[in-house]
C-alpha positions in Angstrom: 42.8 53.4 -29.2 40.4 51.7 -26.8 42.0 50.1 -23.5 40.2 47.5 -21.2 41.5 45.0 -18.6 40.2 43.4 -15.9 41.8 42.1 -13.2 40.9 39.2 -10.5 40.2 40.1 -6.9 43.1 39.0 -4.3 40.6 36.8 -2.2 39.9 34.7 -5.7 43.3 34.6 -6.8 44.3 33.0 -2.7 41.8 30.1 -3.6 43.4 29.6 -7.2 46.9 29.8 -5.6 45.7 26.9 -3.1 44.1 24.6 -5.6 46.2 25.0 -8.5 50.2 25.0 -7.2 51.3 23.3 -10.2 49.9 26.1 -12.4 51.6 28.8 -9.8 54.9 26.8 -9.8 55.1 26.9 -14.0 54.1 30.4 -13.9 55.7 32.5 -11.5 55.8 35.6 -13.1 52.4 36.3 -13.9 50.8 34.9 -10.6 52.9 37.5 -9.0 51.4 40.2 -11.5 48.1 39.1 -10.5 48.9 39.1 -6.9 49.8 42.3 -7.2 46.6 43.6 -9.0 44.9 42.0 -6.0 46.3 44.2 -3.2 45.8 47.2 -5.2 41.7 46.2 -5.3 41.8 47.0 -9.1 38.8 45.0 -10.7 37.9 46.5 -13.8 39.4 49.9 -15.5 38.1 50.9 -18.8 39.2 54.1 -20.8 38.5 55.4 -24.2 38.9 59.0 -26.0 36.2 60.8 -27.9 36.9 64.5 -29.0 40.2 64.6 -27.0 38.1 63.8 -23.5 38.5 60.5 -21.9 35.9 59.1 -20.1 36.4 56.4 -16.6 34.2 54.4 -15.9 34.3 52.2 -12.1 31.4 50.1 -11.8 29.3 50.3 -8.8 30.1 48.0 -5.9 34.1 47.4 -6.6 36.4 49.3 -4.7 37.6 52.5 -6.3 38.7 55.8 -4.6 35.8 57.7 -3.1 36.4 61.1 -4.8 36.6 62.1 -8.3 39.6 64.3 -7.3 41.5 61.5 -5.7 40.8 59.2 -8.9 42.2 61.6 -11.4 45.3 62.1 -9.2 46.4 58.4 -8.9 45.1 57.7 -12.6 48.1 58.0 -14.5 50.4 55.9 -11.8 47.6 53.1 -12.3 48.0 53.3 -16.0 52.3 53.2 -15.9 51.7 49.9 -13.6 49.1 48.1 -15.8 51.8 48.7 -19.0 54.4 47.4 -17.1 52.1 44.4 -16.4 51.1 43.9 -19.9 54.6 43.4 -20.9 55.3 40.7 -17.9 52.1 38.8 -19.5 53.5 38.8 -23.0 55.3 35.3 -22.6 52.0 33.7 -21.1 49.9 35.4 -23.9 52.2 33.2 -26.7 51.2 29.8 -25.2 47.6 30.4 -24.2 44.7 32.2 -25.3 43.7 34.1 -22.6 40.4 36.4 -22.3 40.2 39.8 -19.9 37.2 41.1 -21.7 34.9 40.6 -18.9 31.9 42.6 -19.5 30.7 45.3 -17.1 27.4 44.0 -16.6 29.3 40.7 -15.0 31.5 42.7 -13.1 28.6 44.8 -11.9 26.4 41.7 -10.7 29.3 40.1 -9.0 30.6 37.8 -11.2 34.4 37.2 -11.9 34.3 34.7 -15.0 37.3 35.2 -17.2 35.8 33.6 -20.4 38.3 31.6 -22.3 40.1 30.2 -19.2 38.3 27.9 -17.2 40.9 28.0 -14.3 39.7 31.2 -13.6 36.0 30.6 -13.6 35.1 30.5 -9.7 31.8 29.5 -10.5 32.1 26.8 -12.7 35.3 24.9 -12.9 36.4 23.4 -15.7 33.6 24.7 -18.2 34.1 27.0 -20.7 32.2 30.5 -20.7 30.7 31.2 -24.4 31.7 35.0 -25.8 28.4 35.7 -27.3 26.8 34.9 -23.5 29.2 37.0 -22.3 28.1 39.6 -24.6 24.5 38.9 -24.0 24.8 39.2 -20.3 26.5 42.7 -21.0 23.7 44.3 -22.3 21.1 42.8 -20.0 22.7 45.1 -16.9 20.5 47.4 -17.4 17.5 45.3 -18.0 17.5 44.2 -14.5 16.6 47.8 -13.5 14.7 49.6 -16.0 13.7 49.0 -20.0 16.3 50.9 -21.7 18.2 48.6 -24.4 21.4 49.2 -25.7 22.3 47.8 -29.1 24.7 44.9 -29.1 28.0 45.7 -29.9 29.9 44.2 -32.2 33.1 42.0 -31.8 35.6 44.5 -32.2 37.3 45.8 -29.0 36.4 49.6 -30.1 32.6 48.7 -30.0 32.7 47.0 -27.1 34.1 49.4 -25.2 32.3 52.3 -26.7 28.6 50.4 -25.8 30.1 49.4 -21.7 30.6 53.1 -21.6 27.0 53.7 -22.5 25.6 51.4 -20.1 27.8 52.3 -17.4 26.7 56.0 -17.8 23.3 55.0 -17.6 23.7 52.7 -14.5 24.8 56.0 -12.9 21.1 57.3 -13.3 19.8 54.4 -11.1 22.4 54.7 -8.5 22.1 58.1 -8.2 26.0 58.3 -7.9 27.7 61.8 -9.1 31.4 61.8 -9.3 32.0 65.2 -10.5 32.1 68.0 -8.4 32.4 71.8 -9.0 35.2 73.0 -6.8 33.3 76.4 -7.2 29.9 75.9 -5.6 30.0 72.1 -5.2 27.6 71.2 -7.9 28.0 68.0 -8.9 26.8 66.0 -11.8 27.1 62.4 -13.2 28.8 63.3 -16.4 32.1 65.0 -16.7 30.2 67.0 -19.7 28.0 68.5 -17.5 30.7 69.6 -15.6 32.8 71.2 -18.6 29.5 73.1 -19.5 28.8 74.3 -15.8 32.4 75.5 -15.0 31.5 78.1 -17.9 28.7 79.8 -15.2 31.7 80.5 -13.0 34.6 81.5 -16.0 32.1 83.4 -18.4 33.6 81.3 -21.0 31.1 81.6 -24.4 32.9 79.4 -26.8 29.9 79.4 -29.5 30.0 82.3 -31.7 26.8 83.7 -34.4 28.8 84.4 -37.4 25.8 86.6 -38.4 26.2 89.2 -35.5 27.7 89.5 -32.0 26.0 86.8 -30.0 28.0 84.3 -28.2 26.7 81.5 -25.9 27.8 79.0 -23.5 25.9 76.1 -24.8 25.5 75.1 -27.9 21.7 74.8 -27.9 22.0 78.0 -27.1 23.6 79.3 -30.2 21.2 76.9 -32.5 18.3 78.3 -30.9 19.7 82.0 -31.8 20.6 81.1 -35.5 16.9 80.5 -35.9 16.5 84.3 -35.5 18.3 84.8 -38.4 17.1 81.8 -40.7 13.6 82.2 -39.4 13.1 78.6 -38.6 10.2 77.2 -36.9 10.9 73.5 -36.6 8.1 73.1 -33.7 4.3 72.9 -34.9 1.3 72.4 -33.2 -0.9 69.9 -34.2 -3.9 71.3 -33.8 -4.0 74.7 -35.1 -0.6 75.0 -37.2 1.2 77.3 -34.9 5.0 77.2 -35.2 7.8 78.1 -33.1 11.3 78.5 -33.0 11.6 76.5 -29.7 10.1 73.6 -28.1 9.7 74.9 -24.7 7.1 78.0 -26.4 5.0 75.0 -28.5 5.1 73.3 -25.0 3.2 76.5 -23.3 0.9 77.0 -26.3 -0.4 73.7 -26.4 -1.8 74.9 -22.6 -3.9 77.0 -24.8 -5.9 74.0 -26.0 -5.7 71.5 -23.1 -6.9 74.5 -20.9 -4.3 73.3 -18.3 -3.6 76.0 -15.8 -1.1 73.9 -13.7 0.0 77.0 -11.5 -2.2 77.9 -8.9 -2.1 81.0 -6.2 -2.0 80.2 -2.8 -4.3 83.2 -1.7 -7.1 83.2 -4.1 -8.9 81.0 -6.8 -6.3 82.1 -9.7 -4.6 79.9 -12.1 -2.5 80.7 -14.9 -0.9 78.2 -17.7 2.1 80.0 -17.3 4.6 80.5 -14.3 5.6 84.3 -15.1 1.6 85.2 -15.2 1.7 83.9 -11.4 4.4 85.4 -10.8 3.1 88.7 -11.6 -0.3 87.8 -10.3 1.2 87.2 -6.8 2.3 90.9 -6.7 -1.0 92.2 -6.7 -1.3 90.6 -3.2 2.2 91.9 -2.3 2.1 95.4 -3.7 5.7 94.6 -4.9 6.8 96.6 -8.0 10.2 95.8 -8.6 10.7 97.8 -11.9 11.5 101.5 -11.4 11.7 104.5 -14.1 15.6 106.2 -13.8 14.1 108.8 -15.1 10.9 110.0 -12.8 10.7 107.1 -10.1 7.4 105.5 -12.1 7.3 101.9 -10.6 5.2 99.1 -11.8 5.1 95.6 -11.4 5.8 94.2 -15.2 8.8 94.7 -16.9 7.0 95.4 -20.3 4.8 98.0 -18.3 8.4 100.0 -17.7 9.4 99.3 -21.4 6.7 101.3 -22.6 6.7 103.8 -19.9 10.5 104.5 -20.9 9.0 105.7 -24.5 7.3 109.2 -22.8 11.0 110.1 -22.0 12.3 108.8 -25.4 9.7 109.9 -27.5 10.1 106.4 -29.3 7.0 105.3 -31.4 8.2 102.2 -33.0 4.8 101.3 -34.1 3.6 102.7 -37.8 0.5 102.9 -39.5 1.0 101.8 -43.2 -1.9 104.0 -44.5 -1.1 107.1 -43.1 1.4 108.9 -41.2 0.5 108.0 -37.6 3.1 106.3 -35.2 2.6 104.8 -31.9 4.5 104.4 -28.8 2.5 101.1 -28.0 0.9 97.9 -30.5 -2.4 98.0 -28.8 -2.4 102.0 -29.6 -1.7 101.4 -33.6 -4.0 98.6 -33.3 -6.6 100.9 -32.1 -6.0 103.3 -34.7 -6.1 101.1 -37.8 -9.7 100.4 -37.1 -10.1 103.9 -37.7 -9.2 102.9 -41.5 -11.0 99.7 -41.5 -14.0 101.1 -39.8 -14.0 97.5 -37.7 -16.0 97.8 -34.5 -15.5 94.6 -32.7 -16.9 95.2 -29.0 -20.8 95.0 -28.8 -22.8 95.8 -26.2 -25.1 93.0 -25.6 -27.9 95.4 -24.0 -28.5 97.9 -27.0 -26.0 96.8 -29.9 -23.8 99.6 -29.2 -20.3 98.8 -30.4 -17.2 100.3 -30.0 -13.4 100.3 -31.7 -11.9 99.8 -28.1 -12.8 97.2 -25.6 -12.2 100.2 -22.6 -15.0 102.2 -24.4 -17.4 99.5 -24.1 -16.8 98.7 -20.4 -17.3 102.7 -20.1 -20.7 102.2 -22.2 -22.1 99.2 -19.8 -22.0 101.7 -16.8 -24.9 103.6 -18.7 -26.9 100.0 -18.2 -25.7 99.1 -14.5 -25.8 103.0 -13.1 -22.0 102.1 -12.0 -20.4 104.9 -10.4 -17.0 103.6 -9.7 -14.9 107.1 -9.3 -15.9 109.4 -6.2 -14.7 112.7 -5.0 -13.0 112.8 -1.4 -14.0 116.2 -1.2 -17.9 116.4 -1.6 -18.9 112.8 -2.6 -19.7 113.6 -6.2 -19.6 110.3 -7.7 -19.2 109.4 -11.9 -19.2 106.3 -14.1 -15.7 107.8 -16.1 -12.3 108.5 -14.4 -11.8 111.7 -16.9 -15.1 112.9 -15.2 -13.6 112.9 -12.1 -10.4 114.7 -13.1 -12.2 117.6 -14.9 -14.5 117.6 -11.2 -11.2 118.0 -9.2 -10.0 121.2 -10.8 -13.4 122.8 -9.6 -11.8 122.0 -5.8 -8.3 122.9 -6.8 -8.9 126.1 -8.9 -6.6 124.2 -11.1 -6.5 125.5 -14.9 -4.1 123.9 -17.3 -5.3 124.2 -20.9 -3.9 127.9 -21.5 -4.6 129.9 -25.0 -1.4 131.0 -26.6 -3.1 134.2 -27.9 -4.6 135.6 -25.2 -4.7 134.9 -21.2 -7.9 132.9 -21.2 -7.2 129.2 -19.3 -9.6 126.6 -19.1 -10.0 123.6 -16.7 -11.3 121.3 -19.7 -9.3 120.8 -22.8 -12.7 121.0 -25.0 -13.6 124.6 -23.1 -10.2 125.8 -24.8 -11.2 124.2 -28.3 -14.2 126.6 -28.0 -12.6 129.5 -27.2 -9.8 129.2 -29.5 -12.5 129.3 -32.3 -12.6 133.2 -31.1 -9.5 133.9 -32.7 -9.8 132.1 -35.8 -13.5 132.8 -36.3 -14.1 128.9 -37.4 -17.7 127.7 -37.0 -17.9 124.1 -37.7 -21.6 123.2 -36.8 -24.0 124.3 -39.8 -27.9 123.7 -39.5 -29.4 121.5 -42.6 -32.2 123.4 -42.9 -31.1 127.1 -43.4 -27.2 126.7 -43.3 -26.4 128.8 -40.0 -22.8 128.1 -38.6 -21.8 128.3 -34.8 -18.8 127.5 -32.9 -20.9 125.6 -30.2 -22.6 122.3 -30.9 -24.9 123.4 -27.9 -25.7 126.6 -29.9 -26.6 124.4 -32.9 -29.0 122.1 -30.9 -30.9 125.4 -29.4 -31.0 126.5 -33.1 -32.7 123.7 -34.5 -35.5 124.1 -32.3 -36.3 126.9 -34.3 -37.3 124.6 -37.3 -38.9 121.9 -35.0 -41.1 124.1 -33.0 -40.0 122.2 -30.0 -40.5 123.8 -26.7 -38.8 121.3 -24.2 -38.8 124.0 -20.9 -42.9 123.9 -19.6 
């Protein structure tokens, strides 16, 4: 049920007592009640219950308890006093038709009119107020501050109270008032429901349960997002390309790919990013921070996903499967490269000579043959090369390391290709064959020399 009571201020009552002694003498009981109301400085109290939660609204600009906690402690006593005063006014209610439904808007505007009783109208004595005008003024409160419009309530008391409650909660946005405070951390909010949700961060309560798995959430909106994983629902769609997603924030990020917007700027270089997370990753290049560490071997990285990929080297997990053969990979990019062996696709093309490559890294290496760039340098002898693998092999000439071991004899090699050639001595394999005479050999270089016997080529002068 909805209850709404308005009581005239004590100063106005004093004026009314002076001007209307006859009325006071005829109704001593009613006047006493109103004087008590004025002394208590209670102008307006509005309460209603919805889903077992009570919302209390105190109009801005009128006396009320300074803190939310003190208001809660005194509210029960105030309601008991109001019930006693209601009983006292019962006698007067039978002989006249007073109306205490003063609009929240009028009170907030400094008006104290009592529609239906001209003796209580301190602004226009002797003139009756119009109830429709009161409702219109009530809805006009927020229009003085912003363009938000609330629907006109019907004539039922419940509808009027609910609409005034909405207006009151909206006005708080303009006043900045935040009466609800968390006793744990001092967080403040304008609405009680927000405080209830916030308290779950301290209690760890997660009342919203998924009925299809063990997931639970503190917020209903989080559960709704989670449920879309089960249903596959993607309600948010890009109007440019038809991209669909389960979350609104993801769509907002996607739209930046069309607008080219990059609002996140690096303050140390000219880098800009569409997503804040990308900027955070970039900044680690400047700071050298590597917050993600492997507990097995101490490997550190700047990106969480890089650590996840690295961990598969310890677990042996290869979740990415080829649907055309038995191949599996630890990384999706590796699987993508493998699939091109089946399709024959070579998407990366050299603009200089038309060379095509399956992998972007291979094209980057190839371009060094045109530019002459040799970024890899030996710290021992100054040897330079275009490829990192060449430098690694070269360094073994200084260290004497021969990591590739033959399992059938004591042979070891600095390079895997050398071991492969050696193993053919044990297997007898001769994979290289001359197309002219059928000659076969274990090494490609030996076949090249043999071909000169057919061509007559004599390159060494």
